[in-house]
Backbone as numpy.savetxt, mean C-alpha at the origin, in Angstrom:
# Nx Ny Nz CAx CAy CAz Cx Cy Cz
-6.78 -7.19 -9.49 -6.08 -5.97 -9.11 -4.97 -6.28 -8.13
-3.97 -5.42 -8.11 -2.83 -5.56 -7.24 -2.77 -4.33 -6.31
-2.85 -4.58 -5.03 -2.79 -3.53 -4.02 -1.32 -3.17 -3.78
-1.02 -1.89 -3.94 0.35 -1.41 -3.70 0.39 -0.68 -2.35
1.30 -1.12 -1.50 1.49 -0.53 -0.19 2.20 0.83 -0.34
2.01 1.66 0.65 2.58 3.00 0.64 4.09 3.01 0.38
4.82 2.07 0.99 6.26 2.10 0.86 6.75 1.88 -0.56
5.97 1.19 -1.36 6.34 0.98 -2.77 6.24 2.30 -3.52
5.21 3.07 -3.25 5.08 4.39 -3.87 6.18 5.31 -3.42
6.50 5.28 -2.11 7.53 6.14 -1.59 8.89 5.78 -2.21
9.22 4.51 -2.29 10.52 4.10 -2.90 10.58 4.44 -4.36
9.43 4.49 -5.04 9.43 4.88 -6.45 9.58 6.40 -6.63
9.29 7.12 -5.59 9.32 8.60 -5.63 10.62 9.14 -5.09
11.11 8.54 -4.00 12.29 9.05 -3.33 13.36 7.96 -3.34
14.45 8.23 -3.97 15.52 7.22 -4.12 16.17 6.95 -2.75
15.89 5.76 -2.25 16.49 5.29 -0.98 17.33 4.06 -1.25
17.85 3.97 -2.45 18.66 2.86 -2.91 18.26 2.51 -4.33
19.22 2.38 -5.19 18.93 2.16 -6.59 18.12 0.90 -6.84
18.38 -0.16 -6.07 17.65 -1.41 -6.26 16.16 -1.23 -5.90
15.89 -0.58 -4.77 14.50 -0.37 -4.36 13.79 0.55 -5.34
14.47 1.59 -5.78 13.89 2.52 -6.77 13.52 1.79 -8.03
14.44 1.03 -8.60 14.18 0.33 -9.83 13.09 -0.72 -9.71
13.11 -1.46 -8.61 12.11 -2.51 -8.40 10.70 -1.94 -8.18
10.61 -0.87 -7.42 9.31 -0.26 -7.17 8.79 0.37 -8.46
9.62 1.08 -9.19 9.20 1.70 -10.44 8.75 0.64 -11.43
9.51 -0.43 -11.57 9.17 -1.50 -12.50 7.83 -2.18 -12.12
7.63 -2.43 -10.84 6.41 -3.07 -10.37 5.17 -2.18 -10.63
5.31 -0.89 -10.30 4.21 0.04 -10.53 3.89 0.19 -12.00
4.93 0.39 -12.82 4.74 0.56 -14.27 4.06 -0.66 -14.87
4.50 -1.85 -14.50 3.90 -3.08 -15.02 2.40 -3.17 -14.65
2.05 -2.82 -13.44 0.66 -2.90 -13.01 -0.16 -1.81 -13.72
0.41 -0.62 -13.86 -0.31 0.42 -14.59 -0.55 0.02 -16.04
0.49 -0.57 -16.64 0.39 -0.98 -18.05 -0.69 -2.02 -18.28
-0.82 -2.95 -17.31 -1.84 -4.01 -17.52 -3.14 -3.72 -16.79
-3.28 -2.52 -16.24 -4.56 -2.12 -15.65 -4.87 -2.72 -14.33
-3.85 -3.19 -13.57 -4.11 -3.80 -12.28 -3.58 -2.99 -11.10
-3.10 -1.80 -11.33 -2.57 -0.93 -10.27 -3.69 -0.44 -9.36
-3.56 -0.62 -8.07 -4.62 -0.25 -7.12 -3.98 0.37 -5.90
-4.49 1.52 -5.48 -4.13 2.08 -4.15 -5.42 2.47 -3.45
-5.39 2.39 -2.15 -6.57 2.74 -1.34 -6.45 4.19 -0.90
-7.55 4.75 -0.38 -7.49 6.10 0.17 -6.45 6.21 1.33
-6.32 5.14 2.09 -5.34 5.16 3.19 -3.91 5.21 2.67
-3.63 4.38 1.65 -2.28 4.43 1.05 -2.00 5.84 0.51
-2.94 6.40 -0.17 -2.76 7.74 -0.74 -2.51 8.76 0.36
-3.28 8.74 1.42 -3.07 9.73 2.50 -1.74 9.49 3.21
-1.34 8.23 3.42 -0.03 7.96 4.01 1.10 8.48 3.10
0.94 8.29 1.80 1.95 8.77 0.83 2.09 10.29 0.92
0.97 11.01 0.93 1.02 12.46 1.03 1.64 12.88 2.36
1.27 12.20 3.45 1.80 12.50 4.77 3.37 12.39 4.76
3.85 11.29 4.20 5.30 11.08 4.19 5.99 12.17 3.35
5.45 12.46 2.20 6.05 13.51 1.36 6.00 14.86 2.08
4.90 15.18 2.73 4.78 16.45 3.43 5.74 16.50 4.63
5.85 15.40 5.35 6.76 15.34 6.48 8.21 15.61 6.06
8.55 15.11 4.87 9.89 15.30 4.33 10.04 16.61 3.54
8.94 17.38 3.54 8.93 18.65 2.81 9.14 18.47 1.30
8.56 17.39 0.76 8.71 17.03 -0.66 7.43 17.01 -1.43
6.32 17.40 -0.80 5.02 17.24 -1.49 4.92 18.18 -2.70
5.45 19.38 -2.60 5.43 20.29 -3.76 6.32 19.79 -4.89
7.46 19.28 -4.54 8.37 18.75 -5.58 7.75 17.57 -6.30
6.97 16.78 -5.61 6.38 15.56 -6.19 4.89 15.70 -6.42
4.44 16.92 -6.65 3.02 17.18 -6.92 2.53 16.37 -8.10
3.29 16.25 -9.13 2.90 15.49 -10.34 2.68 14.01 -9.99
3.52 13.46 -9.11 3.35 12.06 -8.67 2.04 11.88 -7.89
1.76 12.87 -7.04 0.53 12.84 -6.25 -0.66 12.84 -7.18
-0.65 13.71 -8.17 -1.76 13.74 -9.14 -1.88 12.44 -9.90
-0.76 11.85 -10.31 -0.77 10.61 -11.03 -1.43 9.51 -10.18
-0.92 9.34 -8.95 -1.45 8.28 -8.07 -2.91 8.49 -7.70
-3.32 9.75 -7.64 -4.74 10.05 -7.27 -5.72 9.42 -8.27
-5.29 9.14 -9.48 -6.18 8.55 -10.50 -6.44 7.08 -10.22
-5.72 6.47 -9.30 -5.82 5.04 -9.06 -6.44 4.68 -7.70
-6.94 5.65 -6.99 -7.54 5.41 -5.65 -8.89 4.70 -5.86
-9.04 3.61 -5.13 -10.27 2.85 -5.18 -10.67 2.46 -3.75
-11.96 2.34 -3.50 -12.44 1.81 -2.23 -12.67 2.90 -1.19
-13.20 2.42 -0.07 -13.51 3.28 1.05 -13.02 2.64 2.34
-12.75 3.48 3.29 -12.43 2.99 4.65 -13.65 3.30 5.50
-14.50 2.30 5.66 -15.71 2.50 6.45 -15.59 1.82 7.78
-16.64 1.91 8.56 -16.63 1.30 9.89 -16.44 -0.19 9.88
-17.03 -0.86 8.89 -16.91 -2.31 8.81 -15.48 -2.76 8.53
-14.84 -2.08 7.57 -13.42 -2.39 7.27 -12.57 -2.15 8.49
-12.81 -1.04 9.17 -11.99 -0.69 10.33 -12.21 -1.70 11.49
-13.46 -2.08 11.71 -13.74 -3.04 12.77 -13.20 -4.43 12.44
-13.26 -4.84 11.17 -12.70 -6.11 10.78 -11.18 -6.12 11.00
-10.53 -5.00 10.67 -9.10 -4.86 10.91 -8.81 -4.90 12.42
-9.62 -4.22 13.20 -9.42 -4.17 14.64 -9.62 -5.61 15.25
-10.63 -6.31 14.81 -10.87 -7.67 15.31 -9.66 -8.57 15.03
-9.12 -8.48 13.82 -7.95 -9.28 13.49 -6.72 -8.82 14.26
-6.55 -7.53 14.45 -5.37 -7.07 15.19 -5.41 -7.52 16.63
-6.60 -7.53 17.21 -6.74 -8.03 18.58 -6.41 -9.52 18.66
-6.88 -10.30 17.70 -6.62 -11.72 17.65 -5.14 -11.99 17.51
-4.44 -11.19 16.73 -3.04 -11.42 16.46 -2.09 -10.65 17.36
-2.64 -9.82 18.25 -1.81 -8.88 19.08 -0.91 -8.06 18.14
-1.55 -7.45 17.13 -0.80 -6.79 16.06 -1.37 -5.36 15.85
-1.94 -4.79 16.91 -2.66 -3.50 16.74 -1.75 -2.31 16.51
-0.48 -2.43 16.83 0.42 -1.33 16.43 0.54 -1.21 14.94
0.11 -2.23 14.24 0.13 -2.26 12.76 -1.30 -2.19 12.20
-2.18 -1.48 12.87 -3.60 -1.42 12.43 -3.73 -0.95 11.00
-2.90 -0.02 10.55 -3.00 0.43 9.15 -2.69 -0.70 8.19
-1.77 -1.59 8.52 -1.50 -2.71 7.67 -2.72 -3.64 7.57
-3.42 -3.77 8.68 -4.62 -4.61 8.68 -5.75 -3.96 7.92
-5.85 -2.65 7.98 -6.85 -1.95 7.16 -6.49 -2.13 5.68
-5.18 -2.01 5.34 -4.77 -2.29 3.95 -5.21 -3.69 3.55
-4.98 -4.66 4.39 -5.32 -6.05 4.10 -6.81 -6.19 3.85
-7.63 -5.60 4.73 -9.09 -5.73 4.60 -9.60 -5.04 3.34
-9.02 -3.93 2.96 -9.41 -3.27 1.69 -8.95 -4.14 0.55
-7.75 -4.66 0.60 -7.26 -5.52 -0.50 -8.15 -6.75 -0.67
-8.62 -7.32 0.41 -9.51 -8.46 0.30 -10.77 -8.18 -0.49
-11.22 -6.96 -0.47 -12.43 -6.59 -1.19 -12.21 -6.41 -2.68
-10.99 -6.03 -3.10 -10.79 -5.61 -4.48 -9.65 -6.34 -5.18
-8.71 -6.94 -4.46 -7.45 -7.37 -5.06 -7.19 -8.86 -4.82
-6.25 -9.36 -5.62 -5.80 -10.75 -5.43 -4.39 -10.76 -4.88
-3.74 -9.58 -4.79 -2.33 -9.56 -4.36 -2.02 -8.22 -3.73
-1.11 -8.26 -2.73 -0.55 -7.04 -2.11 0.94 -7.05 -2.43
1.46 -5.90 -2.84 2.88 -5.73 -3.09 3.39 -4.71 -2.08
4.44 -5.08 -1.36 5.00 -4.24 -0.29 6.47 -4.55 -0.07
7.15 -3.65 0.58 8.53 -3.92 1.07 8.51 -4.32 2.54
7.33 -4.24 3.16 7.18 -4.44 4.62 7.06 -5.93 4.92
8.09 -6.51 5.50 8.12 -7.95 5.78 7.10 -8.33 6.87
6.58 -7.38 7.64 5.55 -7.67 8.65 4.28 -8.25 7.99
4.05 -7.93 6.75 2.88 -8.45 6.06 2.90 -9.96 5.94
4.08 -10.58 5.92 4.15 -12.03 5.83 3.44 -12.69 6.98
3.41 -12.05 8.13 2.70 -12.59 9.31 1.21 -12.70 9.06
0.71 -11.97 8.08 -0.73 -11.93 7.79 -1.15 -12.93 6.74
-0.21 -13.54 6.07 -0.54 -14.43 4.95 -1.48 -15.56 5.36
-1.31 -16.13 6.54 -2.15 -17.23 6.99 -3.60 -16.81 7.28
-3.88 -15.51 7.31 -5.20 -14.99 7.66 -5.95 -14.41 6.49
-5.45 -14.64 5.26 -6.10 -14.08 4.10 -5.85 -14.94 2.87
-6.73 -14.78 1.90 -6.54 -15.46 0.61 -5.79 -14.58 -0.39
-5.52 -13.34 -0.02 -4.80 -12.41 -0.85 -3.32 -12.78 -0.82
-2.72 -12.92 -1.99 -1.29 -13.19 -2.05 -0.51 -11.98 -1.58
0.53 -12.21 -0.80 1.37 -11.10 -0.30 2.75 -11.28 -0.86
3.19 -10.29 -1.66 4.53 -10.31 -2.23 5.38 -9.27 -1.50
6.47 -9.73 -0.90 7.41 -8.87 -0.21 8.56 -8.58 -1.16
8.69 -7.35 -1.58 9.79 -6.94 -2.45 11.06 -6.81 -1.58
12.20 -7.08 -2.20 13.47 -6.96 -1.47 14.47 -6.21 -2.32
């Protein structure tokens, strides 16, 4: 499975540059086609939060429903504490959600796809491949 970060979904939904739109759409479509598309409950809630903050959740209701079919996993105390332990070790706690994403991905996925270059800092601490889209 391939874990998709929130920003990939956002760039596929809201055009913030033709290159990012095309790349995110292509990546998502390829993973959906081969059955490897994965989002966590946290990615889904962040996605809805961003759309709501931009007052676009009604406009993109169909996208929300589509992505809801791909939510897997849980955010439990163990996942959260494992993320916290790593964030303390790395002095990276301002990015706790990224570490929760990482810990969920470790349970289900072999790869994370994101536009967030901060994830590269985490590569040495996981066996999950991290692909930074540009």
